[in-house]
C-alpha positions in Angstrom: 3.8 -12.1 17.6 2.5 -11.8 14.2 4.7 -10.7 11.2 2.9 -9.3 8.3 4.4 -8.4 4.8 3.7 -6.5 1.8 4.9 -6.9 -1.2 4.4 -3.9 -3.7 6.1 -2.9 -6.4 8.6 -0.7 -5.3 8.6 -1.7 -1.8 8.3 -4.4 1.0 6.8 -3.6 4.0 6.8 -5.5 7.4 5.0 -5.0 10.3 4.9 -7.0 13.5 2.0 -7.1 15.6 1.4 -7.8 19.8 -1.6 -8.6 19.8 -3.2 -5.8 18.3 -0.3 -2.9 18.5 2.5 -2.4 16.1 5.6 -2.8 17.4 7.9 -2.6 14.2 7.3 -0.9 11.1 10.0 -1.5 8.2 10.4 -0.7 4.2 12.7 -2.2 2.2 13.6 -2.0 -1.6 11.9 -4.9 -4.1 14.8 -6.5 -5.3 13.8 -9.0 -7.9 16.4 -10.8 -8.8 17.1 -11.6 -4.7 17.3 -15.7 -4.0 15.9 -17.4 -1.0 18.7 -16.9 0.9 19.7 -13.1 0.2 15.9 -12.5 1.8 16.7 -15.1 4.9 19.9 -13.5 5.1 18.0 -9.5 4.8 15.2 -10.6 7.3 17.2 -12.1 9.8 19.9 -9.0 10.4 16.7 -6.8 10.3 15.4 -9.2 13.3 18.7 -8.8 15.1 18.6 -4.7 14.6 15.1 -4.7 16.5 16.3 -7.6 18.8 13.7 -9.8 17.9 14.4 -13.2 17.9 12.8 -15.0 15.0 11.1 -18.2 17.4 9.3 -15.3 18.7 6.9 -14.9 15.7 4.2 -17.1 15.9 2.8 -16.3 12.5 2.7 -14.6 9.2 0.8 -13.4 6.7 2.1 -12.1 3.3 0.3 -10.3 0.6 1.8 -10.0 -2.8 1.7 -8.1 -6.4 5.1 -9.4 -7.2 5.0 -13.4 -7.9 7.8 -13.8 -9.0 9.5 -13.4 -5.5 6.3 -14.5 -3.1 7.7 -17.8 -3.2 11.4 -16.5 -2.0 10.2 -14.4 0.8 7.8 -17.4 1.8 10.6 -19.7 1.5 12.8 -17.3 3.5 10.5 -16.8 6.6 9.8 -20.5 7.2 12.9 -20.9 7.6 14.2 -18.4 9.8 10.9 -18.8 11.9 10.1 -23.3 11.7 6.7 -21.9 10.8 4.4 -21.8 8.1 3.4 -18.9 6.1 -0.3 -18.0 4.8 0.1 -15.9 1.9 -3.1 -14.1 1.0 -5.0 -15.8 -2.2 -8.1 -16.6 -3.2 -9.7 -18.7 -1.1 -8.5 -17.1 2.1 -11.1 -15.9 4.3 -11.1 -12.0 4.3 -14.4 -11.0 5.7 -15.0 -8.9 3.0 -17.5 -9.5 0.5 -15.6 -8.4 -2.9 -18.3 -7.1 -5.5 -16.3 -6.6 -8.6 -16.8 -8.2 -11.6 -14.3 -11.2 -11.3 -13.2 -11.1 -7.4 -9.8 -13.5 -8.7 -8.8 -10.5 -10.0 -8.2 -8.0 -7.1 -4.8 -7.6 -5.9 -3.9 -8.9 -2.4 -2.7 -5.6 -1.2 -6.1 -3.7 -2.3 -8.0 -6.8 -0.4 -5.8 -6.1 2.7 -6.5 -2.4 2.4 -10.0 -2.9 2.1 -10.1 -5.3 5.3 -8.3 -2.5 7.3 -10.6 0.3 6.3 -13.5 -1.9 7.5 -12.0 -2.9 10.5 -10.4 0.6 11.9 -12.6 3.4 10.2 -16.5 4.2 9.6 -18.0 3.5 6.7 -18.4 4.0 3.6 -14.8 4.9 3.0 -12.6 5.7 -0.3 -9.0 4.7 0.3 -6.2 6.6 -1.8 -3.3 4.2 -2.2 -0.3 6.4 -4.0 2.5 4.1 -4.1 3.9 2.2 -7.7 0.1 2.6 -9.4 -2.0 5.7 -8.4 -5.3 3.7 -6.5 -8.7 5.0 -5.2 -10.8 2.3 -4.1 -14.3 2.0 -2.4 -15.5 0.2 0.7 -18.7 0.3 2.3 -21.0 -2.1 4.8 -21.5 -4.6 1.9 -18.4 -4.8 0.6 -15.3 -4.0 -1.2 -17.1 -1.8 -4.2 -14.5 -1.4 -7.0 -11.6 1.0 -7.6 -9.7 2.6 -10.3 -6.0 2.7 -11.6 -3.8 5.4 -12.5 -0.1 5.6 -13.2 1.8 6.6 -10.1 3.9 10.0 -9.5 7.2 8.0 -9.7 5.7 6.5 -12.6 5.1 9.9 -14.4 7.7 11.7 -13.4 10.0 9.4 -14.7 8.1 9.2 -18.3 8.7 12.7 -18.0 12.2 13.6 -17.2 13.2 10.2 -19.4 11.9 11.4 -22.4 12.5 15.0 -22.1 16.1 16.3 -22.1 15.7 20.0 -20.9 13.6 18.7 -17.9 15.4 18.1 -14.3 15.2 15.5 -11.7 12.9 16.9 -9.0 12.0 16.3 -5.3 8.5 15.7 -4.6 7.5 18.9 -2.7 4.5 20.8 -3.2 5.1 24.3 -5.1 4.2 27.8 -3.6 1.7 28.5 -6.6 0.4 26.6 -9.6 1.2 28.7 -12.4 5.0 27.7 -11.9 7.2 30.5 -12.9 10.6 28.0 -13.3 10.8 24.0 -14.4 11.3 22.9 -11.7 8.3 24.6 -9.7 6.4 23.8 -12.6 6.8 20.2 -13.0 5.9 20.0 -9.5 2.8 22.0 -9.9 2.5 19.5 -12.6 3.2 16.6 -10.6 2.0 16.9 -7.1 -0.8 19.4 -7.5 -2.1 17.6 -11.2 -2.1 14.2 -9.0 -4.0 15.9 -5.7 -6.6 17.7 -8.5 -7.2 14.2 -9.9 -7.7 12.4 -6.6 -10.1 15.4 -5.5 -12.4 15.0 -9.0 -12.0 11.5 -8.9 -13.4 11.4 -5.3 -16.4 13.8 -6.1 -17.3 11.2 -8.8 -17.0 8.4 -6.3 -19.2 10.2 -4.3 -21.4 11.2 -7.3 -21.6 7.1 -8.1 -21.7 5.9 -4.5 -22.6 8.5 -2.1 -20.8 10.6 0.4 -18.0 8.7 2.2 -17.9 8.9 5.7 -14.4 8.4 5.9 -11.5 9.1 2.7 -8.2 7.2 3.8 -4.8 7.9 2.3 -2.0 5.5 2.1 1.1 4.0 0.3 4.6 5.6 0.4 3.7 9.1 -1.6 0.5 9.8 0.7 2.4 11.8 2.5 3.5 14.2 -0.3 0.0 15.0 -2.2 -2.7 14.0 0.6 -2.2 17.2 2.4 -2.2 19.3 -0.7 -6.0 17.4 -1.7 -8.9 19.5 -0.9 -10.7 17.1 0.6 -10.4 16.3 4.0 -8.0 12.8 4.0 -6.8 10.9 7.1 -3.3 9.5 6.3 -2.7 6.1 7.3 0.3 4.3 6.5 -0.2 1.0 7.9 -3.8 0.5 6.5 -2.5 -2.7 4.5 -0.2 -4.0 7.2 -3.4 -3.2 9.9 -5.8 -5.2 7.4 -3.4 -8.7 7.1 -3.5 -8.9 10.4 -6.9 -9.1 10.8 -6.7 -11.5 7.7 -4.4 -13.7 9.8 -6.4 -13.9 12.8 -9.9 -14.8 10.5 -8.0 -17.5 9.2 -6.8 -19.2 12.8 
């Protein structure tokens, strides 16, 4: 079995593959203060809960945008499995041509997501990734073409409530109408529908610059809330990055 780990600013996503089949997926909160030993205990308990012996894991690959905990997670997995861990970084073979000004600057999560999109869906593809940041990136037969990055939904909502004393904390549910008639509905319109409108507008601009895509994908923890209210037809794949990591691991063996 191959373990894939995507370390994001908000969550750590783990996927365990048997062949190309995802057998287990788990999401943990990203806690930067945790030590190597604490991560080892967390992962060991997680494997126990799913009745998986660490010795059954024949290899692991990590993508990370949180460098301060990458080494701790790597050490914890190597300690449990007694096998070296592959960390996605410049120099690791992905099979994806990175067509940006400085390929070394591309986030590991975007590279893995691009590989996942190219491996599983018709190209060209635009990928909407809604996590800590809101990202849209383009992948076609030539490679990874570029992306846009904006503040994420949770960041925007926190900034709004933290700096406005009278605005309440709200749930991420789409409002019944865009023109809200109370504070909660108005905020939901701005956050949910506003993000959806931004995504739709940028997808149109990507199309003007790069041509029409054959596939539009959504991934990331918040995509399930936003993608359904976008006007574009969007395929939701919550495991896109994990699938891409598995493909990259296989390519480097």
